[in-house]
C-alpha positions as CSV (number, residue, x, y, z in Angstrom):
1,M,13.7,-34.5,12.4
2,Q,14.0,-32.2,9.1
3,A,10.8,-33.9,8.1
4,V,8.4,-32.5,11.0
5,L,10.4,-29.2,11.0
6,P,7.6,-27.4,9.5
7,Y,5.1,-28.4,11.4
8,I,6.4,-27.4,14.5
9,A,7.0,-24.0,13.1
10,I,3.0,-23.8,12.4
11,A,2.7,-24.0,16.1
12,V,5.2,-20.9,16.7
13,V,3.0,-19.0,13.9
14,F,-0.3,-19.9,15.9
15,L,1.5,-18.8,19.3
16,T,2.8,-15.4,17.7
17,C,-0.8,-14.9,16.4
18,W,-1.6,-15.6,19.6
19,G,0.9,-13.4,21.5
20,I,0.0,-10.3,19.1
21,Y,-4.1,-10.9,19.7
22,K,-3.3,-10.5,23.2
23,K,-1.8,-6.7,22.7
24,L,2.0,-8.4,23.5
25,N,4.3,-5.9,22.0
26,V,4.5,-6.9,18.4
27,N,8.2,-6.3,17.8
28,I,9.2,-8.7,20.6
29,V,6.7,-11.5,20.2
30,L,7.9,-11.5,16.5
31,L,11.7,-11.4,17.8
32,F,11.0,-14.3,20.0
33,A,9.0,-16.2,17.2
34,G,12.2,-15.6,14.7
35,L,14.6,-17.0,17.1
36,A,12.8,-19.8,18.2
37,L,12.1,-20.8,14.6
38,N,15.7,-20.2,13.7
39,L,16.8,-22.3,16.9
40,L,14.2,-25.0,16.2
41,A,16.0,-25.0,12.4
42,V,19.3,-25.5,14.3
43,I,18.5,-27.9,16.6
44,G,16.9,-30.3,13.3
45,G,19.8,-30.5,11.6
46,V,19.6,-27.2,9.4
47,D,23.6,-26.7,8.5
48,N,23.1,-23.0,7.3
49,I,20.8,-20.7,8.5
50,L,22.0,-17.1,7.6
51,P,20.1,-15.0,5.1
52,R,21.6,-13.8,2.1
53,G,24.8,-11.7,2.8
54,G,25.5,-13.2,6.3
55,K,28.8,-14.6,7.5
56,T,29.0,-17.4,9.8
57,T,30.4,-16.5,13.3
58,G,32.0,-20.3,13.2
59,F,29.3,-21.4,15.8
60,I,26.0,-22.0,14.6
61,Y,24.3,-20.8,17.5
62,F,25.7,-17.8,17.6
63,D,24.6,-17.3,13.8
64,I,21.0,-17.1,14.6
65,F,22.0,-13.3,16.4
66,E,24.0,-12.9,13.4
67,S,21.1,-13.6,11.6
68,L,19.2,-10.9,13.1
69,R,22.2,-8.4,12.4
70,T,22.6,-9.2,9.3
71,V,19.0,-8.1,8.3
72,A,18.8,-5.4,10.4
73,R,21.7,-3.9,8.8
74,H,20.3,-4.5,5.0
75,Q,17.3,-2.9,5.9
76,C,18.7,0.0,7.4
77,F,20.8,1.1,4.5
78,T,17.8,0.2,2.1
79,T,14.2,0.2,2.8
80,G,14.7,2.0,6.2
81,F,16.6,4.3,5.3
82,I,14.0,5.5,3.0
83,I,11.4,4.9,5.8
84,F,13.6,7.2,8.3
85,V,13.6,10.3,5.7
86,A,10.1,10.1,4.6
87,G,9.1,9.7,8.5
88,G,11.2,12.9,9.4
89,F,9.8,14.8,6.3
90,A,5.9,14.3,7.5
91,A,6.8,14.9,11.1
92,Y,8.3,18.4,9.8
93,M,5.2,19.1,7.9
94,D,3.3,18.5,10.7
95,K,5.3,20.1,13.0
96,M,5.8,23.7,10.7
97,G,1.7,23.0,10.1
98,A,1.7,22.9,6.2
99,S,0.2,19.5,6.1
100,D,-2.5,21.4,8.0
101,K,-2.3,23.9,5.6
102,L,-2.7,21.5,2.6
103,V,-5.9,20.1,4.0
104,A,-7.6,23.2,4.3
105,L,-7.0,24.5,1.2
106,C,-8.3,21.5,-0.3
107,I,-11.4,21.1,1.6
108,T,-12.6,24.8,1.0
109,P,-14.4,24.1,-2.2
110,L,-16.0,21.4,-0.9
111,K,-18.0,23.4,1.8
112,K,-20.2,25.1,-1.3
113,L,-21.3,21.6,-1.9
114,R,-24.7,21.3,-0.4
115,N,-25.4,17.5,-1.1
116,P,-24.1,16.2,2.3
117,Y,-23.4,12.5,1.2
118,L,-21.6,13.6,-2.4
119,L,-19.7,15.6,0.0
120,L,-19.1,12.4,2.5
121,G,-17.9,10.3,-0.9
122,L,-15.6,13.4,-1.8
123,V,-13.8,13.7,1.5
124,F,-12.9,10.2,1.1
125,L,-11.4,10.8,-2.3
126,M,-9.3,13.5,-1.3
127,G,-8.1,11.8,1.5
128,H,-6.6,9.3,-0.8
129,F,-5.2,12.7,-2.5
130,F,-3.5,13.4,1.2
131,G,-2.1,10.1,1.3
132,L,0.3,10.8,-1.0
133,V,1.3,13.5,2.3
134,V,0.3,12.1,5.2
135,T,1.4,8.8,5.4
136,S,-0.9,7.6,8.8
137,A,-4.1,6.6,8.7
138,A,-4.8,7.9,12.4
139,G,-3.0,10.9,11.1
140,L,-5.1,11.7,8.5
141,A,-8.1,10.9,10.4
142,S,-7.0,13.3,13.2
143,L,-6.4,16.2,10.2
144,L,-9.6,15.8,9.1
145,I,-12.1,15.3,12.1
146,V,-10.9,19.2,13.0
147,S,-11.6,20.3,9.5
148,I,-14.9,18.4,7.5
149,Y,-16.3,16.8,10.3
150,P,-17.8,19.4,11.7
151,I,-19.0,20.6,8.2
152,L,-20.6,17.2,7.4
153,I,-22.4,17.6,10.6
154,G,-23.7,21.0,9.6
155,L,-25.1,19.4,6.1
156,G,-26.8,17.0,8.0
157,V,-24.7,13.6,7.8
158,S,-24.7,11.6,11.0
159,T,-22.1,11.4,13.4
160,V,-20.8,7.7,12.5
161,A,-21.3,8.1,9.0
162,A,-18.7,11.1,9.0
163,A,-16.7,9.0,11.1
164,A,-16.6,5.8,9.2
165,V,-15.7,7.6,5.8
166,I,-12.9,9.6,7.8
167,G,-11.9,6.4,9.8
168,S,-11.5,4.8,6.0
169,A,-10.1,7.5,4.3
170,L,-6.8,6.4,3.5
171,L,-7.5,2.3,2.2
172,F,-4.2,2.7,0.2
173,S,-1.1,4.3,0.7
174,Y,1.2,5.1,-1.5
175,A,4.9,5.3,-2.6
176,P,7.1,7.1,-2.4
177,S,6.6,8.6,1.3
178,S,4.9,5.7,2.9
179,A,6.4,3.0,4.4
180,I,4.4,0.2,3.9
181,A,4.7,1.3,-0.3
182,V,8.2,1.4,-0.2
183,I,8.5,-2.1,1.7
184,T,6.4,-3.2,-1.2
185,A,8.4,-1.4,-3.8
186,Q,11.8,-3.1,-2.0
187,T,10.7,-6.4,-1.9
188,S,9.7,-6.3,-5.3
189,G,13.2,-4.9,-6.6
190,I,12.1,-2.0,-8.2
191,D,11.9,1.8,-7.0
192,P,9.1,3.1,-5.4
193,M,8.2,5.4,-8.0
194,T,7.9,3.0,-10.6
195,Y,5.7,0.9,-8.4
196,L,3.5,3.9,-7.5
197,I,3.0,4.7,-11.4
198,K,3.3,1.3,-13.3
199,Y,1.5,-0.8,-10.5
200,Q,-0.5,1.3,-7.6
201,L,-2.2,3.8,-9.6
202,P,-3.7,1.5,-12.1
203,I,-5.0,-0.4,-9.2
204,A,-6.2,2.3,-6.5
205,V,-7.9,4.3,-8.2
206,P,-10.8,1.9,-9.6
207,A,-10.8,0.3,-6.3
208,V,-10.7,3.7,-4.3
209,L,-14.0,4.7,-7.0
210,I,-15.9,1.8,-6.0
211,A,-15.7,2.2,-2.4
212,F,-16.6,6.1,-3.0
213,V,-19.8,5.0,-5.0
214,A,-20.4,2.1,-1.7
215,H,-19.7,4.5,0.9
216,I,-22.6,7.3,-0.5
217,L,-25.0,4.5,-0.7
218,V,-24.2,2.4,2.6
219,Q,-24.2,5.8,4.8
220,K,-27.4,7.3,3.0
221,Y,-28.9,3.7,3.7
222,L,-28.3,3.4,7.2
223,D,-28.6,7.1,7.8
224,A,-32.2,6.9,7.1
225,K,-32.5,3.1,8.6
226,D,-31.4,4.2,12.0
227,N,-33.1,8.2,12.0
228,R,-36.2,5.7,11.8
229,E,-35.3,3.4,14.3
230,G,-33.9,6.6,16.2
231,K,-30.4,5.3,16.9
232,L,-28.8,8.6,15.3
233,V,-26.3,9.9,18.2
234,K,-26.6,13.6,18.6
235,A,-23.2,15.4,17.6
236,D,-20.8,17.4,19.9
237,L,-19.2,20.2,18.1
238,T,-17.8,21.4,21.2
239,Q,-14.0,19.9,21.2
240,L,-11.5,22.8,19.9
241,A,-10.0,22.7,16.7
242,A,-6.4,23.6,17.4
243,K,-5.1,22.6,13.9
244,Q,-7.5,24.3,11.7
245,D,-7.1,27.4,13.7
246,R,-3.2,27.5,13.1
247,A,-3.4,26.5,9.8
248,A,-5.7,29.3,8.8
249,K,-3.0,31.8,9.8
250,L,-0.5,30.4,7.8
251,P,0.5,31.8,4.2
252,S,-1.2,30.0,1.3
253,Y,1.9,28.6,-0.3
254,Y,3.1,26.7,2.9
255,A,-0.1,23.8,1.8
256,L,2.8,23.5,-1.8
257,L,5.7,22.5,0.9
258,P,4.4,19.1,1.5
259,L,4.1,18.7,-2.1
260,V,7.8,19.5,-3.0
261,P,9.4,16.0,-3.1
262,L,6.3,14.2,-4.2
263,V,7.1,17.2,-8.0
264,L,10.7,16.1,-7.9
265,L,9.8,12.7,-7.7
266,F,7.3,12.8,-10.5
267,I,9.7,14.6,-12.6
268,F,13.1,13.3,-12.2
269,N,12.6,9.4,-12.3
270,K,13.7,6.4,-15.1
271,M,10.1,6.8,-16.6
272,V,10.1,10.5,-17.0
273,Y,13.1,12.3,-17.0
274,K,15.5,9.5,-17.4
275,T,18.8,11.3,-17.4
276,I,18.3,12.7,-14.0
277,V,17.0,10.4,-11.6
278,L,16.3,11.6,-7.9
279,D,16.2,9.3,-4.8
280,V,13.4,9.4,-2.8
281,A,15.9,10.2,0.4
282,T,17.5,12.6,-1.5
283,A,14.3,14.4,-2.7
284,M,12.6,14.4,1.2
285,F,16.2,15.9,1.9
286,M,15.6,18.6,-0.6
287,G,12.0,19.5,0.1
288,W,13.0,19.4,3.6
289,V,15.6,22.4,3.0
290,F,13.7,24.3,0.9
291,A,11.0,24.2,3.8
292,I,13.1,25.2,6.2
293,L,14.2,28.4,3.9
294,V,10.7,29.2,3.0
295,D,9.4,28.8,6.8
296,L,12.5,31.3,7.5
297,A,11.9,34.0,4.9
298,T,8.7,34.1,6.4
299,R,8.7,33.7,10.1
300,R,12.2,35.6,10.2
301,D,12.9,34.4,13.3
302,V,16.0,31.9,13.0
303,K,16.1,30.4,16.7
304,A,12.1,29.0,16.2
305,V,12.6,28.3,12.5
306,F,15.7,25.7,13.3
307,A,14.1,24.6,16.2
308,D,11.0,23.4,13.9
309,G,13.5,22.0,11.0
310,F,15.1,19.7,13.9
311,E,11.9,17.8,13.8
312,M,12.6,15.7,11.1
313,F,15.2,14.1,13.1
314,R,12.8,13.3,15.8
315,G,10.3,12.2,13.1
316,M,13.2,9.7,12.1
317,G,13.5,8.3,15.6
318,S,10.0,7.7,15.9
319,M,10.1,5.6,12.8
320,L,13.1,3.3,14.1
321,T,10.8,2.8,17.1
322,N,7.3,2.5,15.1
323,V,8.2,0.7,11.8
324,V,11.7,0.1,11.1
325,G,12.7,-1.9,14.3
326,L,9.2,-4.0,13.2
327,I,10.8,-4.4,9.9
328,F,14.1,-6.1,11.5
329,V,12.6,-8.5,13.5
330,A,9.5,-9.2,11.3
331,A,12.6,-10.2,8.4
332,L,13.9,-13.0,11.3
333,F,10.7,-14.5,11.5
334,A,10.4,-14.5,8.0
335,N,14.1,-16.1,7.8
336,G,13.1,-18.3,10.2
337,L,10.0,-19.6,8.4
338,Q,12.1,-20.5,5.1
339,T,14.7,-22.1,7.9
340,T,12.4,-24.3,9.0
341,G,11.4,-25.4,5.8
342,L,7.6,-24.0,6.3
343,L,7.9,-21.5,3.4
344,G,8.9,-24.9,1.2
345,L,5.6,-26.5,2.7
346,L,3.1,-23.7,1.6
347,I,4.6,-23.5,-1.7
348,E,4.9,-27.2,-2.2
349,G,0.9,-27.6,-1.0
350,A,-0.2,-24.6,-3.4
351,K,1.3,-26.2,-6.5
352,N,-0.3,-29.5,-5.3
353,A,-4.0,-28.2,-5.3
354,G,-3.3,-26.2,-8.3
355,L,-3.5,-22.7,-6.9
356,G,-0.7,-20.8,-8.5
357,V,0.5,-17.8,-7.6
358,A,-2.7,-15.7,-7.7
359,G,-4.3,-18.6,-5.4
360,T,-1.2,-18.5,-3.2
361,G,-1.5,-14.8,-2.9
362,I,-5.5,-15.0,-2.1
363,V,-5.1,-17.3,0.6
364,M,-1.7,-15.4,1.9
365,S,-4.0,-12.1,1.6
366,M,-6.7,-13.8,3.9
367,V,-4.3,-14.2,6.2
368,I,-3.0,-11.0,6.7
369,A,-6.5,-9.4,6.9
370,L,-7.6,-11.9,9.3
371,V,-4.7,-10.9,11.6
372,T,-4.9,-7.3,11.1
373,I,-8.9,-7.1,11.8
374,L,-7.8,-9.5,15.5
375,T,-5.2,-6.8,16.2
376,G,-5.5,-3.6,14.4
377,S,-2.3,-3.0,12.6
378,G,-1.7,-4.4,9.2
379,V,2.1,-3.8,9.9
380,A,2.7,-6.3,11.8
381,S,0.9,-9.2,9.6
382,F,1.7,-7.2,6.4
383,T,5.9,-7.1,7.0
384,S,6.1,-10.8,8.8
385,L,5.1,-12.0,5.8
386,V,5.6,-10.1,2.7
387,P,9.8,-10.8,2.8
388,L,8.4,-14.5,1.8
389,A,6.9,-13.0,-1.5
390,P,10.3,-13.0,-3.7
391,A,10.8,-16.8,-2.9
392,I,7.4,-17.8,-3.6
393,A,7.2,-16.3,-6.4
394,Q,10.4,-17.1,-7.7
395,S,8.7,-21.1,-7.2
396,F,6.4,-19.9,-9.6
397,G,8.3,-18.1,-11.9
398,T,7.2,-15.2,-11.8
399,S,7.4,-11.5,-10.7
400,P,7.1,-10.8,-6.7
401,T,5.3,-7.2,-7.5
402,E,2.1,-8.3,-7.8
403,L,2.1,-10.8,-5.1
404,A,3.6,-8.2,-2.6
405,M,0.9,-5.7,-4.0
406,M,-1.6,-8.5,-3.2
407,L,-0.5,-8.4,0.3
408,Q,-0.2,-4.5,1.2
409,L,-3.9,-4.6,-0.2
410,A,-5.3,-6.8,2.3
411,S,-3.6,-5.5,5.2
412,E,-4.7,-1.7,4.1
413,C,-7.8,-2.5,3.0
414,A,-8.9,-4.9,6.3
415,R,-7.8,-1.9,8.6
416,P,-10.8,-0.3,8.9
417,L,-13.2,-3.6,9.6
418,S,-11.1,-3.5,12.8
419,P,-12.8,-2.5,15.6
420,V,-9.3,-2.0,17.7
421,A,-7.5,0.0,14.9
422,G,-6.2,3.4,16.3
423,V,-7.5,5.4,13.4
424,I,-11.1,3.7,14.2
425,I,-10.9,4.2,17.7
426,I,-10.2,8.0,17.6
427,V,-13.3,8.6,15.6
428,A,-15.3,6.7,17.4
429,G,-14.2,8.2,20.3
430,F,-14.6,11.8,18.6
431,A,-17.8,11.2,17.3
432,G,-19.6,9.5,20.3
433,V,-20.0,6.4,19.4
434,S,-18.7,3.0,19.8
435,P,-15.9,1.3,17.4
436,M,-18.3,-1.4,16.1
437,A,-21.1,1.3,15.1
438,V,-18.0,2.9,12.8
439,V,-17.1,-1.0,11.6
440,R,-21.0,-1.6,11.0
441,R,-20.6,1.1,8.3
442,T,-16.6,0.5,7.1
443,W,-16.9,-3.1,6.3
444,L,-18.8,-3.0,2.9
445,P,-17.1,-0.4,1.0
446,C,-13.6,-1.6,2.4
447,L,-14.4,-5.1,1.2
448,L,-15.4,-4.0,-2.3
449,A,-12.2,-2.3,-2.8
450,G,-10.0,-4.7,-1.6
451,V,-11.9,-7.3,-3.6
452,A,-11.6,-4.9,-6.4
453,G,-8.0,-4.6,-5.7
454,L,-7.3,-8.0,-5.7
455,T,-8.7,-8.9,-8.7
456,A,-7.2,-6.5,-10.9
457,T,-4.1,-7.3,-9.5
458,V,-4.2,-11.2,-10.4
459,F,-5.4,-9.9,-13.9
460,M,-2.0,-8.0,-13.8
461,M,0.0,-11.3,-13.7
């Protein structure tokens, strides 16, 4: 029976992908897929399905749910807690308007440029700087669409070109503020700041620059082509930019508040200031309290400031429902892939085919990219497969960091290629064009960035 388990598990995986494609709730799909895989393992004769740290209940069928408790408890006290705090801090920065002020100030110098397509490319680069603070692609697009979009249109850029650049302005999300990046770092067994400085930046910088050049060339060419064919959609600038108006009323120093945790973490980490090392969550808490004090000194309204400060907790709760809960069930799903022997089958297949760890990583990245394009979300595909990275890397006798980073690259670079991705739907709706029209302009720059990032990661192995 155990010999056929991996092949039955493949059928469960296909059903899982089908459920996600049909837009069933991803969390519940992965929950039942994980339960089914572990149940199959028990029926097939596997006598221990618990992940590391799990303690049997004494009845193996109850151990299926003990597996869920074990992975959920582990995630709550490790990766999940950092994501809670980072998400809460980001929500507070948005609530008080500090994120909007940072974007407004950074964009001010760009307004002086008169070359529309150079400005378009610089907005793309600026988006990746904002990614250190604004970790949601949809959230960043919402900020840029009300601040820089009208300027781009006024300089002669088409609505669809502006939408394509803004919709892909976060191809790489960075530790320590990004949930996906933090998961990658924790999976690799390194702290988020080490992951950012030693691994992410050397890969992201050249890949982003390649996409920057590609965007300028692609958008200029397609604008000229569509203009000749009479396909360009005229801009509608009647929408009110509420966030932009709010940012204009805030003091300039509010723009520095979202950067406080990042500055602290860049200074007090193992690679810079070795005698004092701050945890990511600690730095976020310090930044939160500091921002409340600054806001209180500025507005002098205790009730309003404290009410805004509570947004930290609302943001943490939101991260539980949107991200951390998904991590729980994805970890259960990954455990099921291991207990049924499917992971072992994949590893042996890769070894027999001579793919090595790099080839295996590329194949897994292609799977993640495909699921991301079909579903519009890289989070589900990434979180369901990245827990397998350590075991796969161990079988090849190498570090899991590069393998995990390849999976992150695939999930994020493929997101702007999906017409059902939330960020693409947002920018397409604002620009008055179809999501497919936006994807027509994002696929080449994003594909080039993804290929460049994966190639560079392979050379790092």
